[in-house]
N, C-alpha and C positions, 0 to 999 in steps of 0.2 A: 178340359181339366179344371176342377174346382181347386182353388187355393184358399185355405181357410185361415183368416186372421182372427184369433179368438179374443173377444173383449169381455171382461167381467166387471160389473158395476160396483159402485161403492154403497155405503150405508144410506138408508133413507128412513127417517123417523115416521114417514107416512105410509110405510109398507104394512103396518100392523093395525088391525081394526080396533084393538083395545086402546082406549085413550088414557094416557097418564098426564096428570097436571103437575106443574112445577111452581105453584104459587109461592112467592116469598123466597124461593131458592136463589142462590147467588153464585156468580162465577168470579173468582179472584185471580189477579195476576201479581206475582211477586218475582223479584230477581235477587236470589241469594248472593250476597257479596263476598262470603267467605265460607269455610267448611263448617263453622258453627251454625250458620244459618241453613246450610244444606242439611245438617243433622237435625235441626229443629223441624224442618219440613218433613223429613223422614219419620221423625217421632210423631208428628201430626197424623201422618198416613197410617201409622201403626195403632193409634188409639181410636180412630174413627174411620167410617167408610167414606172415602174421598174418590170422586170421579175425575181422574186426571184427563184433561183435554190435550195438553202438551207439556212435557212428553207424556207418553201413555202409561208410564209407571214411575213411581217415586225412585226406583232403582237407577233411573237415568238422569236424575237431577244433579247438576254440577254448578259450581259458582259461576255467576254472570250469565246463567241461562234464564230466559224468560219462561216462567212456569204458569200455566193456566189450569185452574181446577175448580170443580163445581161441588157445592155442598148443599145439604138440605137447609131449610129455613131454621130448623131447630138447632143445627150445628153452627150456624153462622156467627152467633155471639161468642161461642167457645173458640172458634177459629180466630176471630179478631182479637180476642183477649190474649191468646197464646202468641199471635204474631206481635202484638204490642209488647208483651212481656219479654220477647226475645229481640226487640228493637228492629223488627223486620218491616220495612215500608211495604205497603200493599196498595193495589188499585182494585176497585170493584168494577169489573168490566160490564157485568149485567147485575143490576140490583134486584130485579124481579124477573127471573128467567121466563116465567109464563108470559108476562107482558111482552118480553123481547121476542119470544117465539111467535106471538101473534103479530108483532110488528114485521117479522120476517116475510109475512104474506101480504100481498098488496090489497087484499080484501075484495078483489073482483072475482066472484065465483064463476066457474066455468063448468058446465055440465059434462063436457068431454075432456079428453086428454089435451094438454097444452104443453108445447115445448118450452114455454117461458114460466112455468109454474111447477111447484112440487105436487106431484100427482099421487093419489091413493093407489094401492096395489091393483084393485080391480080395473081402474082406468089404464094403468100400464099394461096389464094383461090383454085388455081389449085392443089397445093400440098395437101391440105386437102382432095380434091376429090380423088386423086390418092391413098393416104394412106388408106382411107376408102374402096376403091375398091380392093386394094391389100390385105387388112387384114379384110375381112368382119366378121370374127368370133371374132375379137378383138376390132375393131374400128367402130364406127358409126358416120356418119356425118349428123347432124340434124340442119336445119335452124330454129332458135328460134326467129328470128325477123329481123328488118331492122334498120340501122343507120339513123341519120337525113338526110344524103345524099342518102338514099335508097340503101345502100350497105348491102348485106346479112350478118347476124351474124350467124356463125356456132358454133356448140358445140365442137369443138376440142380444139382450143385455139384461143381466139380472141385478136387482138391487137388494142388498142385504143390510141388516143392522150391523153395527160393529160385532155384536154377539148375536147368535141366533136365539131362538126361544125355547131351547131345550131345558128340561128340568130333570134330566137323567142323573144329576149329581145328588139328588135327594136332599138338597139344602134349600134354604129360603131364597137363595140367589139364583136367578134365571140366566141361562145362556152360556154359550161357548164362543170365544173369539175364533171365527172361521179362519182368519188369516194367521192363526198360530196352530192350526189343526192338521196341516199337511205333513206328509211323511218325509221331512227333511230336517235333520238335526232337531227333531221334535223335543220340546221341553228343555232345551239347553240354554237359551238366551232370550231375555225379554218375554218370558212367558211364565205363567203362574199355574200351580196345581190347586190353587184356592178358587173355588167356584164363584166367590164374591168379587174377585178381581176382574178388571176389564180385559186383561190379557189371559184369562183362564183358557188353557190350551186343550181342555177336554180330558177324558179318561185314557185316551190312546190316540195314536195317529189315525186320521180318517174315522174317528168315532161318530162324526156327525153326518146326517144324510145329505146335507148340502155339499160338504167336502167330498163325500163319496161320489155324488152325482157328477161334479165337475171333474174329479180325478178319473173316474171311469170313462167319461166321454173323451177326455184328452188321451188316455191310454189307447183307446180303440180307434183314434184318428191321428195318431202320431205321424203317419206318412203324409198327411195333407195339412197339418197345422204348422205353419212356418213362423208365426209371430204371436205374441201374447201381450196384451195391454190390459192392465187392471187399474181402475179409477177409484181414487180415495179422496178424502179431504181431512184436514186442510194443511197448508203451509207452502204451497207453490214450489213443487219440486218434481223433477223427473229422476227416478231412481232405477238402478239395475243391479243384478246380482254381483256379489253375494251380500246377503244380510246376516248370515249366521257365522261368517268368518271374515277376517280382514284380507284373506287371500284374494287375488284377482283372478278373474276368468281368463281362459286362454285367448278369448277375443275381446279383452278389456279395452284395448285401444279403439277398436271398431265401435263398441257400444258407447264409449265415452264421447267419441267424435259425433256419433249419431245423436246422442242426447244433447250435445252442445249445439248442433244444428237445429234441433227441435226447439230448444228454449229460445234460440234466436228468432225462429219463426213465430213463436208465441209473442215475443216482445214487439215484433214488427207491427202488430195490429193496434193494441192499446197501451203498449209500453210496460206491461206487467213483467216483472223480473222473476224468473224461476231459477232455483239452484239445481244442480245436477251432479250425479256421481253414484258410486256404489251405495247401497243402503247402509252398510256397516260404517263406512267412512263419512257419509254425509249426515246421517242422524245418529244411529247407534246399532249395536248388534241386536238381531232379532231372529228367532228360529220358527220353523213350522210355517213359513210364508209361501204363498202360492207362486210368486215369481221365481223364487229359488227352486222350488220343486219342479216347476215347468222347465226351467233351464236344465236341470239335472236329468230330465227326460229326453234331452237332445234337441229342444227347441231353442235355438241360439239367440233369438231376439225376444227378450222378455223385459218388459218395462212396467214400472209402477208410477202412475201420475198422482201426485198430491195436488188437488185443485185449489182455487182461491179459498180464503185469502191468507194473510200472514198473521192473523190473530185479532184484527179489529172486530170482526163478527164471528170468527171461529166456525163452529158448526152451525151457526145461525145466519148463514149467508142469505141476504135478501133476494127475493124472487127477481128483482130488477137486475141482478147480476148473473142470472142463469144464462141468458142469451149471449152476452159478451164472453162469458167463460167458455161456453160451447164453441163460439166462433173462433176464439184464439186457440183452444185446444185442438180443434179440427185441423188447423194448419199444421200442427205437430203430428197429428195422427196420419194425415195424408202424406207428409214428408216421410215418416217412418215406414208406412205401408208401401209407398212407391219404392223406397230403397230395398225393402225385403223382396218385393216382386221382381225387381231388376236383378237381385242377387240369386234368387232361387228358381226362377223360371228358365 
């Protein structure tokens, strides 16, 4: 009997062949001290295009929250002037985003796939084929659909951008946030109907080929899928349903205890501390997310991992941290997988 634990991967800026440069672009960190400063940041988000790293939308900014956001080189002077006018202290986390992206890589080029580097999509695809061929009794490689750009989606571990590459909105802004596009409380919390926002939820639930592929596969294998783990970055958390409501699941105590054990396992290796809890209570309300949708399909063990770090590097985690991150996370994955196997077999 096959027992399937489904893993869905997080964003990778190296999955796309088109190269975008970020010369002179900056990432700022601010901590609003009062409601006036929160309003000032919301005003900033309304008058220009801001790429929020944390939280993922201006709607979630509250006082005393550390806020990271990325702006273009042309906007940086305007941003700094407005922050100074409002008396808001700020820190420049990345002064030239392109240079820091290049620093993220160790410079040692490798012709093949490497577990300790950020790999291009073609290398990842070839690797999945080799793994399946070398381990036919343990691993299967199944194509479950296509991306908007007609790239194959395989069932081993899929890496997506935060947004896909869809231009179906007919605007100048590209992409839909796949993790706001699932058919669960769609477009009700922490999602936008504006195609230019990072949390754009699409024109309808499952409007995107990537969402349809994952959802269709899960629906057709519900009898064998017992657990669902989805990997994201960043902020060092293990989250579980629900995200779209503050209500707790019927098995909340079980999920909470399992997450508690998982973060303890992570910390046992390199001492990295992860928070845990429901998505809604630990970070903020969010709708259309895959983990909630999966749980509502009857898969009782659904977890979202937010990987390293807590903001020093943010989305630009150096390659030198790939291996230790994988090592510590695998301890949690093994613990959760073993628990599910013991409960369901």
